Each structure stands twice: as structure tokens, then as C-alpha cells.
N, C-alpha and C positions, 0 to 999 in steps of 0.2 A: 426890603428887610427879610433876612433869612429866619425860617422858623426852626426852632429847636425842639426836637421830640425827645421826651424822656421816656425811657423804657425801664420799668422796674426790674430789680435783681430777680424776683420771683419768675418774671416772664422769660428772662435770659435762661434760668435754670430749667424752665419748662421746655424751652426749644432745644436744648442740648440732649443728645441721645443718653440714655441710661447706661452706665458702665456695668458689664456683666461681672458677676462675682462667682468663682468656681464653687460647684456644690460640696466638695470634699476638701479637708484641711489636714496637713500633717506638720507637726513640729520638727520632724527629722527627715533627711534625704535617704532615699532607697539605697540599700547597701549594694545592690547590683547596678544601680545608677539609672535603672530604666524608670523614667517618670511617667506616672498613669495619666490618663485622660481626666480632665475637669477637676484638677487639684490645685490647692494653694500650698506650696512647701514654705511654710513661714520661717522668715530669717535665714533661708538656706543659699541666698544669692551671693556666694563667695567664691574665692579662688579654688578652694579645694573641690567644690562641686562643678564649677562652670570652666575652670582652667584659664581664665582671664580676669585681669583687674579693671579693664576698660576696653572700649571698642565695641566689636561684634563676636558673637559665637553662634555656631549653627547646632540645633538640636536635630539629630537624625531619627527618624522613626524606624523601629525594627519589628519584623513580623515573624512568626512561626507558622508552619504549614498547618492548616486546619487538621485536627486529629483524624485518624483513620476511623472508618465506620459512621462518618458524619459528612456534612457539607457546610460551607460558609458562604453567605451571600450578603447583600447590603443589609439584610434584616437581622443578621447574626448567624449563631451556630445551631444546626439542626441535627439531630440524630437520625440515621437511616432507619433505625428500628421504628421510628414513628410512622414510617410508610406502610401500607397494608400490602400483603403478599409476600413477606419474608425477604425483602431486599435489604439485608441488614448490613451489608459489607461495602466499604469504599476505600480507596486509596487515600493516604494523606494529601491534603491540599486540594480536596475536591470542591468544586464551586457550584454544583447544581444537584438536585435530587436525581437527575438522570445519571450521574455518576455512582449511584447506589446500585449493587447487583447481588444476585444469588447464583449458585452453580446451576449450570444447564443441565436438564434431565431430557430423556427422550420425549417426555410429554411436552415441556415447555419449549424445546428446541424446535419442534414441528418440522423435522428434516425427514423427507420421504425415503423410507425403507431403511432408516438407521435403527440399529439396535443398541448402540452405546455411543455417547457423545462426550465432548469435552467443552470447556470455555464458560463464559458467564452470560447470564441473562439479565440485561439492564433495565431499570425501572422506566416506565413511560417510553419516550421517544429515543431513550438511549441505545446506541448501536450495539447489538448483541454481538458475541463472538463465538456462539455455539457452533461447533463442526463435528461431523461424524468420525468416529474411530473404528467402528465395526458396523457392517451392513448386513441385511438380510441375505440368505443364501441366494445366489443368483446375481448378486450386486457386489461391487467392490468400491473402495473408497477412491474418489477422484480428488486429488489434494488441492485443487483449485490454483488460483494465482494470487500471490501475496501482493501487498503494496510495496512495489520495488523502491519507492521513494523513502520509505521508512525502514525497509530491510537491509539496504545497501547504502552506506554513506557515501556522498558524492565525492569524498577524497579517499575512499577505500580502494586500494589496489587489488587487482583479481590475481588469483594463484597463477593461472596459466590460461590457456585456450588455444583456438586454431582457426585457420580460415582457408578458403580456396578463392583464388583471383577470379574475377569476372571472365577473363579469357581462359582461364584453366592452365595457362602456361607461364603466368607471371609469378609474382611472390606468394607462394603457398607455404603453409606452416601447420603441422600437426593434424592435417585434415583426416588422415586415417585413424589416428587416436580418438577422434571425436565423431567418426562416421560421416564426416562432410564429403559427399559425392557430387553435389551440385555447385556448379560455378557460381561465384559471387555471394557465397555463404560464409557465416562465421559463428563461433561459439566463444563465449567469454565465461571462464570458470572461477567463481568466488568461493571455492571450497565448500566449507559447511553451510554457507548460505545459498548454495545452489548455482545453477548455470543458467544463462540467457543465450538464446540463439536469435540470429537476425539475417536479413537479406540486404544485398546491395544492388544498386542499379545505376548505369551510366546513362544520362539524358542530355538532350540538347537544351533542356529548360535551365535557365540560368537562375542561380540562387544567390542568397546573401548570407554570408557567415559573420557579418559585422566586424569585418577587419580581423577575423580570427578570434573574436571575444565571445561569440555565440550568446549574446545578451538577448537576441530576438531572432534566431536563424529561420530561414524559409521553411515552412511546414506544408506539404502537399499531400492531398488525399490520394492523388493518383499522378503519374507522370505520362506525358504524351508519347514517349518513345523509349527506346532502350538503346540509343546511340548517342554519342557525344563525349565531352570530357567533364561534365558536371557530375559529381559523386554525391549520391543520396544514400542514407541509411535507414533501416526500419528494423522493429524487433518482431519476432513471430513466435516466440516460445520460451517457457520457464520450467525447469525441473528442479525439484529440491534435490539435496544431496543424496545420491543413491536412487532417486526416483526418475520416472520416465517424463518426457517433455509434455507440458500441457500447451496447447497451440492457441494463438490469438493472432490478430492482424493490427499493426498500427499504421499511421500515415508515414510518408517519407520526410526525413530531416536532411537538409542540405549540409554536406560537410565542406567541400571546397572545390575548386577547378584543379584537376589533376590528370595524371596519365591514368585514366579511370580504368580501362581494361585490366591493367597489371596491378594497380595499387590501391583501388577503391576499398576492396574488402579488407585489406590491411590497415587502411587509415580508420576505418569504422570501428575495427577491433581495437586498435590502440587508443582511440578516443574514448573508448568505454572501459578499458582495463587499467588505464593509468590513474595515478592518484589526484591528478588534476590541480595540483598546488602551484603550477608555475605556468599555467595557461588557462584558457576558458573551457577546458575539457569537462569540468564539473557542471558547467551550465549546459554543454551539449548533452551530457549524461542525463541530467535532470529533465531536459526537454524531451528526450525519448522516454525516459522512465515514466514521465507524466502522462504520456500517450497511452499507457497500458492501464486498463480498467481492472481493478481487482475483483476476484471472484471467490466466494468462500467454497470450502470443501463440500462435497455432495456425495451421494451414493449413486453410482452409475451402473446401469445394467451391463452384465458381461456379454462379451460377443462370443458366440459359439460357432466353430468352424464345422462345417458339414461336408462329409465325403460321400458323393452319390456314386453308388456302384451302377454300372451299365447305363451311364450317360456322358456324352462327350463334353470336352471342356467348353466348346462353342455353346452348346445348348444349356450348360450351368451357368456360363456368363451372361448369355442372353437375358435371363430371368434374375441375374444377381442372386443366384441360389446358393452361393458358396458360404454364406454366413447367415446367422440369425442372431437377433438381440434378444436376451433373456426377457420374456413377458411380452415380446413383439410377435411379428409374422414369421411363419415359415414359407419360403417361397421355394417351389419345386422347378426342376429343370424343364426347358421347354419341351423336350421329348426324351424318351427312353431308347435305348439301343434295340433295333428290331432283330429278333432271332427266329429263323425259319422254324416252324412247327410249334412255336410258343405264342401264347397270348398274354401280354402284359397286364398284371394284376394291380400293381402299385409298388411304391417303396415303403419299407418298414424299418423304423430305427432298430439297430442292434444296441439295446441299452445295457449298461454296464450291470454286472451282477448285483442283486439286492434291489434293484428298481422294478 
């Protein structure tokens, strides 16, 4: 015989989850149609407000950027002025207190030998953008190396440039305009965003260009030789518009199998100068640009050329005495010229008047 279990209505009600009720109530629908959080809009479920008589409708959330000079995180909006140290400024849409900043000064930038600076000093672990614009006497501003990935869009086409083939007798272009005298070198000119320079090498080491898509091309720190038909490209310098080249070194990136001696430098140039919209060149460019480590501007000691009278070129070169770095060492020639009837006393700088 089956047992019949009776459950009271109260017990059923106790087992059912309680339905939440919004904390706020409004008898009218917002004029701008933006419904706020935790509201009951009494009697407003109609066609005018919802756009349907039946079925389904989607409510899309809309957001504005967090206001400037504040940051917004999971706990709400916070004013940058609440931070100690005067970090009162931030851009709209900031998400952390490390987005709050103040102007850089010589004191807070802490850049050696700088007498005037520009940029922003960010709160806490925020990445500062302080850079020198004037240095102490004896030093000059080294403009550093920017982040090429953000400076130059992967689809941006260069203004012009030049190259010299690896053989020197193959396809050459504008090499004299850009001072290219070494075989296998190229310069890509992006106008007011500056110029990049690079080297090419032909090698027997086979690489992968991912069927010319460059989704993950071969990158090698070094190549075993400089012979073969495998074309590799690297970058080694950046110059701001009107500035001099700052040098660096990157690994080699495989371009393709080609008539390398005559065409490799040209291929590397065109892969970097084109807009990349119809091939994988933008990925090739990003691979090379991503190998360049950005460096902030700094104050660099001047190099002073020294003319040594009564010393041979060989004796000057032997001790690397032809230059001195401001604040550094002065190296004298290995020997002075021997003069009959004379005893060498030493060299004395002929200083400019007023010193």
C-alpha cells in the first residue's frame, strides 16, 4: 500500500526562493530611455517604451568613460585628488590609480644631468614618461628609441627610403640619398615619424615564412654563415625626423628564399615600407618592430675631438687618444715627436678664450 505524504502550503512557500524587489520605484519612464540599476518602472511595460507587443526584446547596457581626473574600478569612481603627492590628473576612461599623474620636474624625473624635462610622473607603479629636453653643459639629449609598435601603424605606408643589394651590383635604390654605403643595408623613411635602418643577410639556414603569411616567421639570434639563398632581415637603428640615428641590434627574421645577393635588401625594404593591406607584410613588420626594445631619452656626455700636435697618427691611435668623453678620461698618445736639442715637457690644451 502506497504512502501518501502531505506537505503543508507553508512548507512549500518556505522552500521556494524569495523573489527580489528592486530598491527604487518610478511611475514614469526615463525621457532619455536609459533605465537605471535596481529600479521598478511601474506600469511602463508598453509598446512605446519597449518597442514590442509580444515576444522578446533586448535591453542594451550603455556606458560613458569615467570622467577625467578620476579612475573607475569594481568599487566605483575615485578622484585622483584623493591620492597623496599631487597626482591629480588622469585621462577619461582611466581604470586604476596608476593612471593618475602629475607633470614631471627635474626633481621627480631623476634623470642624470637633466636641467629641464617633459612628460608625466604617474602614481605608484604607473609607467612614467619623463624625458629630458635640456641637459647640463657637457651633455646633450639622446632622443632614445620609441616603441615602434605604437609609433608606426602596421598598415602605414612609408614615404620613401633606399637600399643597397647584398652584392652591391644588384637592385639598388636611393642609396646615396640616405648615405648607404655598405652592401645589404636599407633605410625606410616614414616622414615625420622618423626613419628606421636595417641589415640583411643571405644564409644557408632555411627558414619558414608560413606560406608568405608571416604568422610566425623564423627568428634567429644569429646566422651560421653569409652564403645561400635564404633572405633574413634585421633592424639596427631609428632616427626621429631631422635627428641622427640611435643604434641597436635585433635578431634576424626570415623573409623568403630568393635571389638573395641581388634582391634580399630590396625585399626587406618593401616588406617594411608597404601598407600591408593585401599580404602578410603587416605581420612581418610587427615581428621586426616587436624585437626593438624602447629606450627613454637621456642626457649623454658629449664626445670631444682632440688634436695632438707633435704626435703621429699611429701613436694617437695606439692609445685611442683622438677623443674624450665629457666627464671621462683623457688618454694621451703613446709618444711625442722626438726633436733634436729639445726635451719633451708635455702637452697643454689650447683653451678657447674666456676659459
